BASEDREN-333047 format. One record per residue: residue in three letters; x, y, z of N, C-alpha, C, O in turn. Coordinates in steps of 0.2 Angstrom, whole numbers, plus 5000, padded with zeros to 4 digits. Example, Ala and Ser with C-alpha at 12.3 -4.5 7.8 and 13.67 -1.06 7.14 Angstrom:
# BASEDREN-333047
ALA506649725039506249785039506649845039507149835042;SER506449895035506849955036506450005039506750065040;
# end
This chain:
# BASEDREN-333047
UNK520357533408520857543414521457573412521757553406;UNK521757613416522457643414522957593416522757543419;UNK523557613415524157563417524057553424523957593428;UNK524257493426524157463433524657503437524557513443;UNK525157533434525657573438525757643437526157673439;UNK525157673434525157743432525157793437525157853436;UNK524957773443524757823448525357873450525157933451;UNK525957853450526457893452526757933446527257973447;UNK526557923440526857953434526358013432525758013432;UNK526758063430526358123427526358133420525958173417;UNK526758093416526758093409526558023406526657973409;UNK526258033400526057973397526657933394527157963392;UNK526657873394527257833391527257843384526757843381;UNK527857843381527957853374527757793370527757733373;UNK527457803365527157743361527757693359527657633359;UNK528357723358528957673356529157633362529357573361;UNK529057663368529257633374528757573375528857513377;UNK528057593374527557543375527657483370527557423372;UNK527857493364527957443359528657403361528657343360;UNK529157433364529757403366529657353372529957303372;UNK529257373376529157343383528557293383528557253388;UNK528157293378527557243378527757173377528357153375;UNK527357123380527557053379526957013377526956953376;UNK526357053376525757013375525856983368525456933367;UNK526257003364526356973357526556903357526456863353;UNK526856883363527156813364526856783370526756723370;UNK526756823376526556783382525756773382525556743387;UNK525456783376524756763376524656693376524156663377;UNK525256653374525256583375525056563382524756503383;UNK525156603387525056583394524356603396524156593402;UNK523856623391523256643393522856603398522556623403;UNK522756543395522356493399522656473406522356453411;UNK523356473406523656463412523556513417523556503423;UNK523556573415523456633419522756633422522656653427;UNK522256613418521556613420521556553425521156563430;UNK521856503424521856443429522156463436521856453441;UNK522656503435522956533441522456583445522456583451;UNK522156623441521656673443521056643448520856663453;UNK520856583445520356543449520556523455520256523460;UNK521256493456521456473462521556533467521456523473;UNK521856583464521956643469521356673471521256693477;UNK520756673467520156693469519856653475519556683480;UNK519956583475519756543481520156563487519856563493;UNK520856573486521256593492520956663495520956673501;UNK520856713491520556773493519956763497519856803502;UNK519456723495518856713498518956683505518656703510;UNK519356633505519556593511519856643517519756633523;UNK520256693514520556733519520156793521520356843524;UNK519556793518519056853519519256913517519156973519;UNK519656913511519956973508519357003504519357063503;UNK518956963501518356983497517756953499517756903503;UNK517156983497516556953500516356903495516556893490;UNK515856863497515556813493515256833487515356803481;UNK514956893487514656923481515156943476515156933470;UNK515756973478516256993474516556933471516756923465;UNK516656883475516956813473516556783467516756763462;UNK515856783468515456763463515456803456515456773451;UNK515456863457515556913451516156903447516156893441;UNK516756893451517356883448517456823444517656813439;UNK517156773448517156703445516756693439517056663434;UNK516256733438515756733432516156763427516156743421;UNK516456823428516856853423517456813420517556813414;UNK517856783425518356743423518156683418518556663414;UNK517556653420517356603416517156623409517256593404;UNK516956683408516756713402517356723398517456713392;UNK517956753401518556763398518856693396519156693390;UNK518856643400519056583398518756553392519156533387;UNK518156563391517756543385517956583379518056553374;UNK518056643380518356683374518956663372519156663366;UNK519456653376520156623375520056563371520356553366;UNK519656513374519656443371519356453364519456403359;UNK518856503362518556503356518956553351518756573346;UNK519556573353519956623350519556693348519656723343;UNK519156713353518756773352519056823357518756883357;UNK519556813361519856863365520256913362520656893357;UNK520156973363520557033360521157043364521057073369;UNK521757033361522357043365522557123363522657133357;UNK522657163368522757233366523557243369523657243374;UNK523957273364524657283365524757343370525257343374;UNK524257383371524257443376524257413383524357453388;UNK523957353384523857323391524557283393524557253398;UNK525057293389525757263390525757183390526157163386;UNK525457153395525557083395524857043396524357073396;UNK524956973397524356933397523956953404523356943404;UNK524356963409524056973415523557033415522957033417;UNK523857093412523457153412522857153407522357183407;UNK522957113401522457103396521857063399521257083398;UNK521957013403521456983407521057023412520457023412;UNK521457063416521157103421520757163418520257173420;UNK521057183412520657243409520057213406519457253407;UNK520057153403519457123401518957113406518357113405;UNK519157083412518757073418518457133420517857133422;UNK518757193420518457253422517957273417517357303419;UNK518057263411517457283406516857243407516357263406;UNK516957173409516357133410516057143417515457143417;UNK516457153422516057153429516157223433515857223438;UNK516557263430516657333434517157323440517657293439;UNK517057363445517557373450517757313454518357313456;UNK517357263454517657203457518257173454518657143458;UNK518357193448518957163444519557193447520057153447;UNK519557253451520157283454520357243460520957253462;UNK519957203463520057163469520457103468520857073472;UNK520457073462520757003460521557003461521856953463;UNK521857063460522657063461522857073468523457073469;UNK522457073472522557083480523057023482522856973481;UNK523657043485524056993488524456953483524756903484;UNK524556983477525056953472525357003468525057063467;UNK525856983464526157033459526256993453526156933452;UNK526357033447526457003441527156963441527256913437;UNK527556973446528156933447528056863449528256813446;UNK527556853454527456783456526956753451526856693450;UNK526556793448526056773443526356743437526256683435;UNK526856773434527156753428527656683429527656643425;UNK527956683435528256623437527856563438527956513435;UNK527256573440526756523441526456503434526456443433;UNK526356543430526056533423526556493419526456443416;UNK527256513420527756473416527856403419527956353415;UNK527756393425527856323428527256283426527356223424;UNK526656313425526056273423526156253416525956203414;UNK526456303412526556293405527056233404526956183400;UNK527556233408528156183407527856113409528056063406;UNK527456113415527256053417526756013412526855953410;UNK526356053408525956023403526356003397526255953395;UNK526856043395527256023389527755973391527955933386;UNK528055963397528455903398528055843397528355793394;UNK527455843399526955783398526855773391526855713389;UNK526755823387526755813379527355783376527355733372;UNK527955813378528555783376528655713378528955673374;UNK528555703384528655633387528255583383528455523381;UNK527655603381527155553377527455543370527455493367;UNK527755593367528055593360528755543361528855503356;UNK529055553366529655513367529455443368529755393365;UNK528955433371528655363372528455333365528655273364;UNK528155373361527955343355528555333350528555283346;UNK529055373351529655363347530055303349530255263345;UNK530055293356530355223358529955163356530255113354;UNK529355173356528955113353529055103346529055043344;UNK529155153342529255143335529955113334530055063330;UNK530455133338531155103338531055023340531454983336;UNK530755013345530654943347530254903341530554843340;UNK529754923338529454893333529854873327529854823324;UNK530254933325530754923320531254873321531454833317;UNK531554873327532054823329531754753329532154703327;UNK531154743331530854673330530754653323530854593321;UNK530554703319530554693312531154663308531154623304;UNK531754693311532354673308532854643313533454653313;UNK532554603317532854573323533454533321533954533325;UNK533554503315534054453313534554483308534954453305;UNK534354543305534754573300535354603303535354633308;UNK535954593299536554623301536854673297536754673291;UNK537154733300537454783297538154793300538254773306;UNK538554833297539154853300539054903306538654953305;UNK539354893311539454943316540054993315540554963312;UNK539955053317540555103315540855133321540455143326;UNK541455143321541855193325542255233321542555213316;UNK542355303323542655343318542355353311542755373307;UNK541755333310541455323304541855273299541755283293;UNK542155223302542455173299542155103301541955103307;UNK542055063296541754993298542154963303542854953303;UNK541854943309542154913314541954833316542454793314;UNK541354823318541154753319540454743317540054793317;UNK540254683315539554673313539054683320539254663325;UNK538554713318538054713324537354703321537254703315;UNK536854683325536154673323535854743322535954783326;UNK535454743317535054803316534654823322534554883324;UNK534354773325533954783331534454813337534154853340;UNK535054783337535454813343535654883341535654933346;UNK535754903335535854973333535255013334535355073337;UNK534654993333534055043334533955043342533755103344;UNK534054993345533954993353534455043356534355063361;UNK535055053353535555103356535255173356535355213361;UNK534855193351534555253351533955253356533855303360;UNK533655203357533055193362533355213369533055243373;UNK533955183370534255193377534355273378534255293384;UNK534555303373534655373374534055413376533955453380;UNK533455393372532855423373532555403380532155433383;UNK532755343383532555323389532855373394532555393399;UNK533455393393533755443398533455503397533355543402;UNK533255523391532955593390532255593394532055643397;UNK531855533394531255533398531355533405531055573409;UNK531955503408532055503415532255573417532055603422;UNK532655613413532755683414532155723415532155773419;UNK531755713410531055753410530755743416530455793420;UNK530655683419530355663425530655703431530355723435;UNK531355703431531655733436531555803436531455833441;UNK531555833430531455913429530755923432530655983435;UNK530355883430529655893432529555903439529155953442;UNK529955873443529855873451530055943453529755963458;UNK530555973450530756043452530356093449530256143453;UNK530056083444529556133441528956133445528556183446;UNK528756073448528156063451528156093458527956063463;UNK528256163458528256203465527856263464527956303459;UNK527356273468526956333468527356393470527656393476;UNK527456453466527756513468527256563469527356623472;UNK526656553467526056603469526056613476526056573480;UNK525956683478525956693485526556723488526656753493;UNK527056733483527756763485527656833484528156873486;UNK527156863480527156933479527656953475527956923470;UNK527857023475528357053471529057023473529457003469;UNK529157013480529756983482529756963489530156923492;UNK529256993493529356983500528756943503528656943509;UNK528256923499527656883501527056933502527156993500;UNK526556903504525856943504525756963511525856933516;UNK525357023512525157043518524457013520524157043525;UNK524256963517523556933518523656863519524156833516;UNK523256833524523356763526523056713520522656673521;UNK523456723514523156673509523456603510524056593511;UNK522956563509523156483510523556463503523156443498;UNK524156463503524556443498524456363496524556343491;UNK524356333502524256253501523656243497523556193493;UNK523156283498522456283495522656293487522356253483;UNK522956343486523156363479523556313476523356293470;UNK524056283479524456223476523956163475524056133470;UNK523456153479523056093478522656103472522556063468;UNK522356163471521956183465522256183459522056153454;UNK522956203459523356203453523756143452524156133447;UNK523656093456523956033456524756033456525156003452;UNK524956073461525656073463525756033469525356033473;UNK526355993469526455953474526755983480526755953486;UNK527056043479527356083485527356153484527256173478;UNK527556193489527556263488528256293489528656263493;UNK528456353486529156383487529256403494528756423498;UNK529856403497529956413504530256483505530356503511;UNK530456523500530756583500530556633495530656613489;UNK530156683497529856723492530356763487530156773481;UNK530956783489531356813485531656763480531656783474;UNK531856703482532056653477531556633472531656623466;UNK530956633475530356613470530256653464530156633459;UNK530356723465530156763459530856773455530756793449;UNK531356763458532056763454532156703450532556703445;UNK531956643453532156583450531956563443531356573441;UNK532456553439532256523432532656453431532756433426;UNK532956433437533356373436532956313433533156273429;UNK532356313435531856253432531756263425531756213421;UNK531756323422531756333415532356313412532356283406;UNK532956333415533556313412533656233411533856203406;UNK533456203417533456123417533056093412533156053408;UNK532456123411531956103406532256113399532256073394;UNK532556173398532856183391533456143390533656123384;UNK533856123395534356073394534056003392534355973387;UNK533555983395533255923393533055923386533155873382;UNK532755973384532555983376533155983372533155953367;UNK533756013374534356013370534655943370534955923364;UNK534655903375534855833375534455793370534755753366;UNK533755803370533355763366533555783358533555743354;UNK533655853357533755873351534455843348534555833342;UNK534955843353535555813351535455743349535755723344;UNK535055703353534955633351534655623344534755583340;UNK534155663343533755663337534255683331534255653326;UNK534655733332535155753327535655703325535755693319;UNK535855663330536355613329536055553325536355523321;UNK535455533327535055483323534955503316534955463312;UNK534755573315534655593309535255593304535255573299;UNK535855603307536455603304536555533301536755523295;UNK536455483306536555413304536155393298536355363293;UNK535455413299534955393293535155433287535055403281;UNK535355493287535555533281536155493277536055483271;UNK536655473281537255433278537055373276537155353270;UNK536655333280536455263278535955263272535855213269;UNK535655323270535155323265535555343258535255333253;UNK536155353258536555373252536655313248536655253250;UNK536755323242536955273237537655243239537755183237;UNK538055273242538655243245538555193250538955143250;UNK538055203254537955153260537355103258537455043259;UNK536855133256536255093254535955043260535754993258;UNK536055073266535755023271535055033272534754983274;UNK534755093271534055103272533755143266534055173262;UNK533055133266532655173261532155213266531855193270;UNK532155283264531755323267531055333263531055323257;UNK530455333266529855343263529855403258530055463260;UNK529555393252529455453248529155513251529255573250;UNK528655493255528155543258528555593263528255643265;UNK529155573265529555613270530155633267530655653271;UNK530155643260530755663257530555713252529955723250;UNK531055753249530855803244531355793238531755753238;UNK531155833233531555823226531955883225532055933229;UNK532355883220532755943217532355983212532055953208;UNK532456043212532156093207532556083200532356103195;UNK533156053200533556043194533755973192533855963186;UNK533855933197534055863196533455813197533255803203;UNK533255783192532655743192532755683196532255653199;UNK533355663197533455593200533455603208533455553211;UNK533455663210533655673218533055653222532455663220;UNK533155623228532755613233533055633240533455593242;UNK532955693242533255723247532955713254532355713255;UNK533355693259533155683266533055743270533355753275;UNK532655793267532555863270532355863277532555903281;UNK531855813278531555813285532155793290532155833295;UNK532555753289533055733293533555783294533855803299;UNK533755823288534255873288533955933293534355963296;UNK533255943292533056003296533055983304533156023308;UNK532855913305532955893312533655903315533755933320;UNK534155883311534855893312534955973313535355993318;UNK534756013309534856083309534456123315534756163318;UNK533856093317533556123322533856113329533656153334;UNK534256063330534556053336534956113338534956133344;UNK535356143333535756203335535256263337535456303341;UNK534656263334534156323336533956313344533956363347;UNK533856253346533656233353534256253357534156273363;UNK534856233355535456253359535456323360535656353366;UNK535356363355535356433355534856463360535056513364;UNK534256433360533756453365534056443372533856483377;UNK534356383373534656373380535156423382535156453388;UNK535656433378536156483379535856553380536056593384;UNK535356573376534956633377534756643384534856693387;UNK534456593386534156603393534656603398534656643403;UNK535256563398535756563403536156623403536256653408;UNK536256653397536556723397536156773400536456823403;UNK535556773399535056823402535156823409535056873412;UNK535156763412535156753419535856763423535856783429;UNK536356763419537056753423537156813427537556813432;UNK536956873425537156933429536556973433536657033435;UNK536056943433535456973436535456973444535656923447;UNK535357033447535357043454534657013457534257003453;UNK534657003463534056983466533557043466533857093467;UNK532957033464532556973463532256973456532656943452;UNK531757003455531457003448531757063445531857123448;UNK531957053438532157103434531757103427531657043425;UNK531657153424531257153418531657113412531257083407;UNK532257093413532657053408532256983408532256953403;UNK531956963413531656903414531056893409530756843407;UNK530756953406530256953401530556913395530156883391;UNK531256913394531556883388531656803389531856773385;UNK531356773394531456703395530956663391531056603390;UNK530356693390529856653387529856643380529756583378;UNK530156683376530156673368530656613367530456563363;UNK531256613370531656553369531356483371531356433368;UNK530956493377530656433379530056403375530056343373;UNK529656453372529156433368529456403361529156363359;UNK529956443359530256413353530556343353530456303349;UNK530956333358531256273359530656213360530756163358;UNK530156233364529656183365529256163358529256103357;UNK529056213354528756203348529256163343529056113340;UNK529856183343530356153339530456073341530456033336;UNK530556063347530655993349529955943348530055893346;UNK529455973349528755943348528755923341528555863339;UNK528855963336528855953329529355903327529255863322;UNK529955913329530555863327530355793330530555753326;UNK530155783335529955723338529355693333529455633332;UNK528855733332528355703327528655683321528455623318;UNK529055713318529355693311529755633312529755593308;UNK530155633317530655573318530255503319530355453317;UNK529655513323529255453324528955433317528955373316;UNK528755473312528555453306529155423302529055373298;UNK529755453302530355423299530455353301530455303297;UNK530455343307530655273310530055223308530255163306;UNK529455243308528955203307528955173300528755113299;UNK529155213295529055203288529755183284529755163279;UNK530255193288530955183285531055103284530755063288;UNK531455083279531555013278532355003278532655043275;UNK532554943281533254923280533254873274532854833273;UNK533854883271533954843265534154773267534554763272;UNK533854723263534054653265534754633262534954673257;UNK535054583264535654553262536254603261536554613256;UNK536354633267536854683267537554643268537554603272;UNK537954663264538654643264539054673270539154733270;UNK539254633275539554663281540254683280540554713284;UNK540554673274541254693272541754643274541654603278;UNK542354653271542854593272543354603277543754563278;UNK543254663281543754673286543454673293543754683298;UNK542754673293542454673300542554623304542454623310;UNK542854563302542954503306543654503309543854453312;UNK544054553308544754553310544754543318545254503320;UNK544354573322544354563329544254493331544454473336;UNK543754463327543554393329544154353328544354303332;UNK544554363323545254323322545654333328546054283330;UNK545754393330546254413335545954373342546354343345;UNK545354373343545054343349545154263348545254233354;UNK545154243342545254163341545954153344546054103347;UNK546454193342547154183344547154183352547554143355;UNK546854233355546854233362546554173365546854143370;UNK546054143362545854073364546354023364546353973367;UNK546854033359547453983359548054003363548553983362;UNK547854043368548354063373548954113370549454113373;UNK548754153365549154203363548954273366548354283365;UNK549454303369549254373372548854413367549054413361;UNK548354453369547954493365548454543361548354553355;UNK548854573364549254623360549654593354549754623349;UNK549954533355550254493350549754473345549954473339;UNK549154453347548654423342548454483338548354473332;UNK548354543341548154603337548654613332548454633326;UNK549354613333549854623328549854573323549954593317;UNK549754513325549754453319549154473315549254463309;UNK548554483317547954493313548054563309547754563303;UNK548354613312548554673308548954653301548854683296;UNK549454603302549754583296549354543291549454553285;UNK548854503294548454473290547954523286547854503280;UNK547754573289547354623286547754653280547454663275;UNK548354673281548754703276548854653270548854673265;UNK548954593272549054533267548354533263548354533256;UNK547854533266547154533263547054593258546754583253;UNK547254653260547154713256547554713250547354733245;UNK548254693251548654693246548454643240548554653234;UNK548154583242547954543237547154543235546854503231;UNK546854593238546154613237545754543238545254533234;UNK545854513244545554453246545154463252545454483257;UNK544554453252544154453259544454403264544654353262;UNK544354423270544654383275544354313275544654263276;UNK543654313274543354243274543554203268543454143268;UNK543954233263544154183258544854153259545154113255;UNK545154183264545854153266545854083268545354063272;UNK546354043266546353973267546753963274547054013277;UNK546653903277547053893283547753893282548153923286;UNK548053873276548753883275548953953274549453973277;UNK548553993272548754063272548754093279549154133280;UNK548254073283548254103290548854073294549154113298;UNK549054013292549653983295550254023294550754013297;UNK550254063288550854103286551054153292551654173293;UNK550554173296550654223301550554193308550854223312;UNK550254133309550254103315550054023314549554013311;UNK550453983317550253913317549753893322549453843322;UNK549453943326548953933331548253923327547753903330;UNK548253953321547653943317547553873315547953843311;UNK546953843317546753773315546253783310546053833308;UNK546053723308545453723303544853753305544453773301;UNK544753753312544053783315544153863314543553893316;UNK544653893313544753963313544253993307544054043308;UNK544253953302543853973296543053973298542654013295;UNK542853943303542153943305541954003308541354023308;UNK542454043311542254113314542254163309542054223311;UNK542554153303542554213299541854223295541854213289;UNK541354243298540754263295540354303300540454303306;UNK539954353297539654403301539154363306539054393312;UNK538854313304538354273309538754243315538554253320;UNK539354223313539754193319539954243324539954233330;UNK540154303321540354363325539854383330539954393336;UNK539254383327538654403332538654353337538554373343;UNK538654283336538554233341539154223346539054193351;UNK539754253344540254243348540254293354540654283359;UNK539854343354539854393359539554363365538954333365;UNK539854373371539654343377539354383383539154363388;UNK539454453382539254493388538554523387538254533382;UNK538254533393537654563393537654633390538054673392;UNK537154643386537154713383537454713376537454763373;UNK537754653374538054653368537554633362536954633363;UNK537854633356537454623350537254543349536954533344;UNK537454503353537254433353536454423352536054463356;UNK536154383348535454373347535054373354534554403354;UNK535354323358534954313364534954373369534454393372;UNK535454413369535454473373535054523370534654563373;UNK535054533363534554583360533854563361533454603362;UNK533754493361533054473362532854493369532254513370;UNK533254483374533154503381533054583381532554603385;UNK533454623378533254693378532654713375532254753377;UNK532454673370531754693367531254673372530754703373;UNK531354613376530854603381530754653386530254673389;UNK531354673389531454723394531154793391530854833395;UNK531154803385530954863382530154863382529854923383;UNK529854813381529154803382528954813389528354853390;UNK529354793394529154813401529254883402528854913406;UNK529754913399529854993400529255023397529055083400;UNK528955003392528355033389527755033394527455083395;UNK527654983398527154973403527255023408526855053411;UNK527955033410528155083416527955153413527655193417;UNK528155173407527955233404527255253404527055303406;UNK526855203403526155213403525855223409525255253410;UNK526155203415525955213421526155273425525955293430;UNK526655313421526955373424526455433423526655483426;
# end
């Protein structure tokens, strides 16, 4: 077959132009989605009496053969056929002859590619959702494993207050819960059939778009043909969802990288997920985590790429939109691989036992003790600040200070003040829902198990 659009042209397209404008080198990823759409469109053509039953059977047989070739990696992708749509149509012509020319009736590559992309995103949202679910499960299992272990919590990368390891790990799980919710919400807007919009004005044939939507498992159809072929908002939203996941993975990777250092020694990473140095025999480098952190920037770039592409486009379809697919495919593959790696990291990492929570982590507990003795918090804060300075000058941990020393700063300190100067006491003094108190953390672990069941039913 010649070019689908060659009728009005008198000159052959230049080879360089053909190479510059082709998309089959990357949109072949959409091959099976395009075939799936072809089958649905074929049913609509038959119902509308646009094609005969014999042509319908002939086309259907040819499409089934092409589907088998694609699934077996036997399909020959030809760059001269421009894109996946024309590659499939050309192969169909080779297999069944003139009937192949009837399949494109009532549609355009504009609504075809939009539909293919939506089918691709629907499938991969579900894949990403499953990996997020697996990562959340690993975080919950690891939290249960270290339910009573205490580490320092940080603000400004400075030691702040004691927290349970379980509380720390569940903080990441909360972020991934939001990521899962965003994906579900994005799925609802992607789940719109745009096939039947034609090039921009709709089709001249009574094609049953609701039938096509049912066959392709779309919950609704688009309401404006111009918007349908121009719209890539759904893709931007999807890419933001991936960027948010990448951000959360990157922040978690950063923590784990720091906590794995000799200076922190909070965690041990499995040898199987680390690499060595070509010159320093002692090195055990967290390369997987560093790459997860680095790839977040790559996914951000893919999102910005797509947004910049769209910002100045006039209605409706423009060839610039060919450039939407590579960043989408790249971001999708990158997030899938990053999630798989982080699941392995969390599964096999170990937290070190008997972590020293540090000698200044309990300063806030001392200030709150004074509040309980009817001293205003701002005054209590100042008093304990002086105690901290005293402790640092004498290089004495807070927990080693005597009642007499505490009384140098406030007579409100009684002998029971010494009882709160421990990381275990600090954990148990927390009273708010969602805090690091053991009972609240246990409650969160129970709720997390219920969330797992909800995820499984979505």
